[in-house]
C-alpha positions as CSV (number, residue, x, y, z in Angstrom):
1,M,61.3,-40.7,-33.1
2,I,59.1,-37.7,-34.1
3,Q,55.9,-38.8,-35.8
4,L,53.0,-37.2,-37.6
5,I,50.5,-34.9,-35.9
6,R,47.2,-36.8,-35.4
7,G,44.8,-36.3,-38.3
8,F,47.5,-35.5,-40.8
9,K,49.1,-37.9,-43.3
10,D,52.0,-38.3,-45.7
11,I,51.3,-38.9,-49.3
12,L,54.1,-41.3,-50.2
13,P,55.7,-41.6,-53.6
14,E,53.8,-44.8,-54.3
15,E,50.5,-42.9,-53.7
16,A,51.6,-39.6,-55.3
17,A,51.4,-41.0,-58.8
18,L,47.7,-41.6,-58.4
19,W,47.2,-38.1,-57.0
20,Q,49.1,-36.6,-59.9
21,A,47.0,-38.6,-62.4
22,V,43.8,-37.4,-60.9
23,E,45.0,-33.7,-60.9
24,R,46.0,-34.0,-64.6
25,T,42.7,-35.5,-65.5
26,A,40.7,-32.8,-63.6
27,A,42.8,-29.9,-64.9
28,H,42.6,-31.1,-68.5
29,L,38.8,-31.5,-68.3
30,F,38.1,-28.3,-66.5
31,E,40.2,-26.3,-68.9
32,N,38.3,-27.9,-71.8
33,F,35.1,-26.5,-70.1
34,G,36.6,-23.0,-70.0
35,F,38.0,-23.0,-66.5
36,S,41.2,-21.4,-65.4
37,E,43.4,-22.3,-62.5
38,I,43.6,-19.9,-59.5
39,R,45.8,-20.4,-56.5
40,V,44.9,-18.7,-53.2
41,P,46.7,-18.7,-49.9
42,I,46.1,-21.4,-47.3
43,M,45.8,-18.6,-44.6
44,E,43.2,-15.9,-44.6
45,R,41.8,-13.4,-42.1
46,T,39.3,-15.2,-39.8
47,E,36.7,-12.7,-40.6
48,L,36.5,-14.0,-44.2
49,F,35.2,-17.4,-42.9
50,A,33.1,-16.0,-40.1
51,R,31.2,-13.8,-42.7
52,S,30.9,-16.3,-45.4
53,I,30.5,-19.7,-43.7
54,G,28.5,-18.3,-40.8
55,E,29.4,-17.7,-37.1
56,G,26.8,-20.3,-36.0
57,T,28.2,-23.2,-38.0
58,D,30.2,-26.1,-36.6
59,I,33.2,-25.1,-38.8
60,V,33.6,-21.6,-37.3
61,E,32.6,-22.5,-33.8
62,K,34.6,-25.7,-33.3
63,E,36.7,-26.8,-36.3
64,M,38.8,-24.0,-37.6
65,Y,42.6,-23.7,-36.9
66,T,42.6,-20.1,-35.8
67,F,45.4,-18.1,-34.1
68,S,46.7,-14.6,-33.5
69,D,49.6,-13.3,-35.4
70,R,52.2,-10.9,-33.8
71,K,49.9,-7.9,-34.3
72,G,47.0,-9.7,-32.6
73,E,45.1,-10.2,-35.8
74,L,43.1,-13.4,-36.1
75,I,44.4,-15.7,-38.9
76,T,42.8,-19.0,-40.0
77,L,44.1,-21.9,-42.0
78,R,41.4,-22.2,-44.7
79,P,38.7,-24.8,-43.9
80,E,37.3,-24.5,-47.5
81,A,38.2,-22.7,-50.8
82,T,35.1,-21.0,-52.0
83,A,35.3,-18.1,-49.7
84,C,39.0,-17.6,-50.6
85,V,38.3,-17.6,-54.3
86,A,35.5,-15.1,-53.8
87,R,37.7,-12.9,-51.8
88,S,40.3,-12.9,-54.6
89,Y,37.6,-12.3,-57.2
90,I,36.4,-9.2,-55.3
91,Q,39.9,-7.9,-54.2
92,H,41.3,-8.0,-57.7
93,K,38.1,-6.9,-59.4
94,L,38.2,-9.9,-61.6
95,Y,34.7,-9.1,-62.7
96,A,35.7,-5.7,-64.3
97,A,37.0,-6.9,-67.7
98,E,34.8,-10.0,-68.0
99,P,31.8,-10.5,-65.7
100,V,31.7,-14.3,-66.2
101,R,34.7,-16.0,-64.6
102,K,35.3,-19.7,-64.2
103,F,38.0,-21.0,-61.8
104,Y,39.4,-24.2,-60.5
105,T,41.8,-24.8,-57.7
106,I,43.4,-27.9,-56.1
107,G,45.0,-27.9,-52.7
108,P,44.9,-28.6,-48.9
109,M,42.2,-27.4,-46.4
110,F,42.3,-27.7,-42.6
111,R,39.6,-28.5,-40.1
112,R,40.0,-29.9,-36.5
113,E,37.5,-32.7,-36.9
114,R,37.7,-36.0,-35.2
115,P,40.1,-38.0,-37.5
116,Q,38.6,-41.1,-39.0
117,K,38.9,-43.2,-42.2
118,G,38.9,-40.9,-45.2
119,R,38.7,-37.8,-43.1
120,Y,41.8,-35.9,-42.1
121,R,42.5,-32.6,-40.3
122,Q,44.6,-31.6,-43.4
123,F,42.6,-32.8,-46.4
124,Y,42.6,-32.0,-50.0
125,Q,39.9,-30.6,-52.3
126,I,39.4,-30.1,-56.0
127,N,37.2,-27.0,-56.4
128,A,35.4,-25.4,-59.4
129,E,33.7,-22.0,-59.1
130,V,31.7,-20.0,-61.6
131,F,30.9,-16.3,-61.1
132,G,28.5,-14.1,-63.0
133,V,26.0,-16.6,-64.4
134,A,22.5,-16.9,-62.9
135,S,21.1,-19.3,-65.5
136,P,20.1,-22.8,-64.2
137,L,21.8,-24.1,-67.3
138,M,25.2,-23.3,-65.7
139,D,24.0,-25.5,-62.7
140,V,23.5,-28.3,-65.2
141,Q,26.8,-27.8,-66.9
142,L,28.7,-27.9,-63.7
143,I,27.0,-31.1,-62.6
144,H,27.8,-32.5,-66.1
145,M,31.5,-31.6,-65.8
146,L,31.7,-33.2,-62.4
147,T,30.0,-36.5,-63.4
148,T,32.2,-36.6,-66.6
149,L,35.3,-36.3,-64.4
150,L,34.2,-39.1,-62.2
151,G,33.4,-41.2,-65.2
152,R,36.9,-40.6,-66.7
153,L,38.3,-41.7,-63.3
154,S,36.2,-44.9,-63.4
155,V,34.0,-44.1,-60.5
156,D,31.2,-46.1,-61.9
157,D,28.6,-46.1,-59.1
158,A,28.4,-42.2,-58.7
159,R,24.9,-41.0,-58.0
160,V,23.7,-37.4,-58.2
161,H,21.6,-36.3,-55.2
162,L,19.7,-33.0,-55.9
163,N,17.8,-30.5,-53.9
164,S,16.9,-26.8,-53.8
165,L,17.5,-24.6,-50.7
166,G,15.4,-21.8,-52.0
167,C,16.4,-18.1,-51.5
168,P,16.1,-15.4,-48.8
169,D,12.5,-14.8,-49.8
170,C,11.2,-18.4,-49.5
171,R,13.6,-20.1,-47.1
172,P,12.2,-18.3,-43.9
173,R,8.8,-19.9,-44.4
174,F,10.4,-23.4,-44.6
175,K,12.6,-22.7,-41.5
176,A,9.4,-21.7,-39.6
177,A,7.7,-24.9,-40.7
178,L,10.7,-27.0,-39.8
179,L,10.9,-25.4,-36.3
180,E,7.2,-26.0,-35.8
181,H,7.6,-29.6,-36.8
182,T,10.5,-30.3,-34.5
183,A,9.1,-28.4,-31.5
184,G,7.7,-31.5,-30.0
185,V,10.7,-33.8,-30.6
186,T,13.5,-31.6,-29.2
187,D,14.1,-34.1,-26.4
188,K,15.0,-36.7,-29.0
189,L,17.6,-34.5,-30.7
190,C,21.3,-34.8,-30.0
191,A,23.1,-31.9,-28.3
192,D,24.4,-30.5,-31.5
193,C,21.0,-30.6,-33.2
194,K,19.5,-28.8,-30.2
195,R,22.0,-26.0,-30.7
196,R,21.5,-26.1,-34.6
197,R,17.8,-25.8,-34.1
198,E,18.5,-22.3,-32.7
199,V,21.1,-21.0,-35.1
200,N,20.7,-23.1,-38.3
201,P,17.6,-25.2,-38.4
202,L,18.3,-26.6,-41.9
203,R,21.2,-28.6,-40.4
204,L,18.7,-30.7,-38.5
205,L,18.0,-32.5,-41.8
206,D,21.8,-33.3,-42.2
207,C,22.5,-35.0,-38.9
208,K,23.7,-38.6,-39.1
209,V,22.6,-39.6,-35.5
210,P,19.9,-42.2,-35.9
211,D,17.5,-40.7,-33.3
212,C,17.8,-37.3,-35.0
213,R,17.2,-38.8,-38.4
214,L,14.1,-40.6,-37.0
215,A,12.8,-37.3,-35.4
216,V,12.9,-35.5,-38.8
217,A,11.9,-38.4,-40.9
218,D,8.6,-36.8,-41.9
219,A,9.7,-33.2,-41.8
220,P,8.4,-30.8,-44.5
221,S,10.2,-30.6,-47.8
222,M,11.8,-27.4,-49.0
223,E,10.5,-28.0,-52.5
224,D,7.0,-27.4,-51.2
225,F,7.9,-23.9,-50.0
226,L,9.8,-22.6,-53.0
227,C,8.8,-19.3,-54.5
228,E,7.9,-19.1,-58.1
229,D,11.4,-18.1,-59.3
230,C,13.2,-20.8,-57.2
231,S,10.6,-23.4,-58.3
232,S,11.2,-22.5,-62.0
233,H,15.0,-22.5,-61.6
234,F,14.8,-26.0,-60.0
235,E,12.6,-27.3,-62.8
236,S,15.0,-26.0,-65.4
237,V,17.9,-27.8,-63.6
238,K,16.0,-31.1,-63.7
239,Q,15.0,-30.7,-67.3
240,G,18.6,-29.9,-68.3
241,L,19.9,-33.0,-66.5
242,D,17.2,-35.1,-68.2
243,G,18.3,-33.6,-71.6
244,L,21.9,-34.7,-71.0
245,G,20.8,-38.1,-69.8
246,I,22.3,-37.6,-66.3
247,P,20.2,-39.6,-63.7
248,Y,19.6,-37.9,-60.3
249,I,17.8,-38.5,-57.1
250,I,15.7,-35.7,-55.5
251,D,17.0,-35.7,-51.9
252,N,14.8,-33.5,-49.7
253,R,17.2,-34.0,-46.8
254,L,20.2,-32.7,-48.7
255,V,21.4,-29.4,-47.3
256,R,24.8,-27.7,-47.1
257,G,26.6,-27.0,-44.0
258,L,27.6,-23.4,-45.0
259,D,25.4,-20.4,-44.8
260,Y,26.1,-19.0,-48.3
261,Y,24.3,-21.7,-50.3
262,T,21.0,-20.9,-52.1
263,R,18.8,-22.7,-54.6
264,T,20.5,-25.7,-56.4
265,T,22.4,-27.9,-54.1
266,F,23.9,-31.3,-55.1
267,E,26.0,-34.1,-53.9
268,I,27.7,-37.0,-55.6
269,Q,27.5,-40.2,-53.5
270,T,29.0,-43.7,-54.0
271,S,28.7,-47.0,-52.2
272,S,32.5,-47.6,-52.2
273,L,33.3,-46.2,-48.7
274,G,30.2,-47.4,-46.8
275,A,28.8,-44.7,-44.6
276,Q,31.1,-42.0,-46.0
277,S,29.2,-42.0,-49.2
278,A,29.7,-38.4,-50.4
279,V,32.7,-37.8,-52.6
280,A,31.7,-34.4,-53.9
281,G,29.2,-31.7,-53.2
282,G,28.3,-28.1,-54.2
283,G,25.6,-25.7,-55.1
284,R,24.7,-22.2,-55.9
285,Y,25.8,-19.3,-53.6
286,D,24.3,-16.1,-55.2
287,G,24.7,-14.0,-52.1
288,L,28.3,-14.7,-51.2
289,V,30.1,-12.1,-53.3
290,S,27.9,-9.2,-52.0
291,A,28.1,-10.5,-48.4
292,L,31.9,-10.1,-48.7
293,G,31.7,-6.6,-50.0
294,G,31.6,-7.2,-53.7
295,P,28.9,-6.5,-56.3
296,E,25.7,-8.6,-56.6
297,T,27.0,-11.6,-58.4
298,P,25.4,-15.0,-59.0
299,A,27.7,-17.9,-58.4
300,I,27.9,-21.7,-58.2
301,G,30.6,-24.3,-57.5
302,F,31.5,-27.6,-56.1
303,A,34.2,-29.3,-54.1
304,I,35.5,-32.9,-54.5
305,G,37.0,-34.6,-51.5
306,F,40.4,-35.6,-53.0
307,D,41.3,-38.0,-50.2
308,R,38.1,-39.9,-50.5
309,L,38.3,-39.9,-54.2
310,V,41.8,-41.4,-54.2
311,E,40.7,-44.0,-51.7
312,I,37.9,-45.1,-54.0
313,L,40.2,-45.3,-56.9
314,A,42.7,-47.4,-54.9
315,L,39.9,-49.8,-53.8
316,A,38.9,-50.1,-57.4
317,G,42.5,-51.2,-58.2
318,E,43.5,-48.1,-60.2
319,V,47.3,-48.2,-60.2
320,Y,49.5,-45.5,-61.4
321,G,53.2,-46.1,-61.0
322,R,56.3,-44.3,-62.1
323,N,56.9,-44.7,-65.8
324,L,60.6,-45.4,-66.0
325,D,61.8,-45.7,-69.6
326,L,65.5,-46.3,-69.1
327,F,67.8,-47.6,-66.3
328,I,71.5,-47.0,-66.8
329,A,73.8,-49.7,-65.4
330,P,77.4,-48.5,-65.4
331,L,80.2,-51.0,-64.5
332,G,83.2,-49.2,-63.1
333,A,84.2,-45.7,-62.2
334,K,84.7,-44.4,-65.7
335,A,81.4,-45.9,-66.8
336,Q,79.7,-44.1,-63.9
337,E,81.1,-40.7,-65.1
338,S,79.8,-41.5,-68.6
339,A,76.4,-42.5,-67.1
340,L,76.1,-39.2,-65.3
341,I,76.5,-37.3,-68.6
342,H,74.1,-39.5,-70.6
343,A,71.4,-39.6,-67.8
344,G,71.3,-35.8,-67.9
345,A,71.1,-35.7,-71.7
346,L,68.4,-38.4,-71.9
347,S,66.3,-36.8,-69.2
348,C,66.4,-33.4,-71.0
349,V,65.1,-34.9,-74.3
350,G,62.1,-36.5,-72.5
351,V,63.4,-40.0,-71.7
352,S,62.5,-41.0,-68.0
353,T,66.0,-42.1,-66.8
354,E,67.5,-43.5,-63.7
355,A,71.3,-44.0,-63.3
356,D,72.8,-46.1,-60.6
357,F,76.1,-45.1,-59.1
358,S,76.4,-47.7,-56.4
359,G,79.2,-49.7,-58.1
360,K,77.3,-53.0,-57.7
361,S,77.5,-56.0,-60.0
362,L,75.5,-56.2,-63.2
363,K,73.3,-58.8,-61.7
364,S,72.4,-56.5,-58.8
365,L,71.8,-53.6,-61.2
366,M,69.5,-55.7,-63.3
367,K,67.5,-56.7,-60.3
368,R,67.1,-53.1,-59.3
369,A,66.0,-52.2,-62.9
370,D,63.3,-54.8,-62.6
371,R,62.1,-53.5,-59.3
372,L,61.8,-50.0,-60.8
373,G,59.9,-51.4,-63.8
374,A,62.4,-50.0,-66.3
375,R,61.4,-50.8,-69.9
376,F,65.0,-50.7,-71.1
377,V,68.5,-50.9,-69.5
378,M,71.5,-49.2,-70.9
379,I,74.7,-51.1,-70.0
380,I,78.0,-49.3,-70.0
381,G,81.4,-51.0,-69.2
382,D,85.0,-50.8,-70.1
383,A,84.5,-52.7,-73.3
384,E,81.6,-50.5,-74.4
385,L,83.7,-47.3,-73.7
386,E,86.6,-48.7,-75.7
387,E,84.2,-49.2,-78.6
388,A,82.5,-45.8,-78.1
389,C,79.1,-47.4,-77.7
390,V,76.6,-48.7,-75.1
391,V,74.3,-51.8,-75.0
392,V,70.6,-51.1,-74.8
393,R,68.5,-54.1,-73.6
394,N,64.7,-54.4,-73.9
395,M,63.5,-55.8,-70.6
396,Q,60.4,-57.2,-72.2
397,T,61.8,-59.0,-75.2
398,K,65.4,-59.4,-73.8
399,E,66.7,-58.2,-77.2
400,Q,70.0,-56.1,-77.1
401,V,71.4,-53.6,-79.5
402,K,74.6,-51.6,-79.6
403,V,74.2,-47.9,-79.9
404,A,77.1,-45.5,-80.7
405,L,77.9,-42.7,-78.2
406,E,77.7,-40.0,-80.9
407,G,74.2,-38.7,-80.9
408,L,73.3,-41.2,-78.2
409,A,70.4,-39.3,-76.6
410,E,68.3,-38.9,-79.7
411,K,69.1,-42.5,-80.8
412,V,68.0,-44.0,-77.5
413,K,64.9,-41.8,-77.4
414,E,63.9,-43.1,-80.8
415,I,64.3,-46.7,-79.6
416,V,62.3,-46.0,-76.5
417,S,59.5,-44.2,-78.4
418,S,59.2,-46.9,-81.0
419,E,58.4,-49.5,-78.4
420,Q,55.7,-47.5,-76.6
């Protein structure tokens, strides 16, 4: 028997209903906030991620699925979506007609990490990206939209963690101070952090290894090194969140693993999954578009870990099942032919319909209707065909009515709708 590749998973029909509900909720909210959907390929040139994410990051060095195509060009399955959206924004000159663009995208990403609970090698994200707005008020609005979404999904213990990463003018001073602070504790750092200290010192603050966390416990704070503009930006973000009544925690250890982030960075954490507390994260990336060959463009965005979010909702008992309005139970060959016609007509007028063509007894068909959670059952037998009617049974009240075949679809739709 051929089985799944390690680190990948099937989303079964029983789970897919919950995924679809989350997608619908997110899309509806984002569009109300002025966002438009964009769909980008799952494969891009490797150079895109090397330039945007950073060649010294764990993602580029160890985690990407990269291979050569027939022409020898390096191709990568996307490990994240922001660089892909930025590439599309630049390539199609989406800034030309309207400098402010707001996009969302939902889909799979790929990283060859060690598989564990809530973390897969093919994982899914919900992304929102804004291009062309430098104002800190957009940072606030994006966090507001994210927390509103989680609230609508009943993630009640979501906490906003907030930090500033500064800019290319003030961050070097902080990096120097961080390197000086850790100079005497390098022997206590894990192998990854020893390497990070050379290529991306900010990642030292993000390590989850206990000895590493202890070694940087009293490290300097980026907030103390912010230039005047970055400090003012950060204060405006905090004031905006206060004005909207959104609580937050200043987290001086919060950094992003990708090189393109600047200034505001944030993360949404919950206690639902234990150590894997982050369900969403994002921040400002004002230098990304220009780094990829586009015009100087301020930008900000976030990504939600779809797999983790669904796991949280499942733990909270959020259940979304198939909404079956009508089950058709035909008794006999002629009734099955009639059921085929009526099932198509009912489905086309908006009645969720399942017809059974197994030829089983009425008792067996009624049991199947119960298993499927059908609200109504339409019974068609020889007697009904002779009378040119069907019997529609309410599975909740057990009441039955006869409905004439003429204009059947609209009549049954009216019955089903009236009971909702």
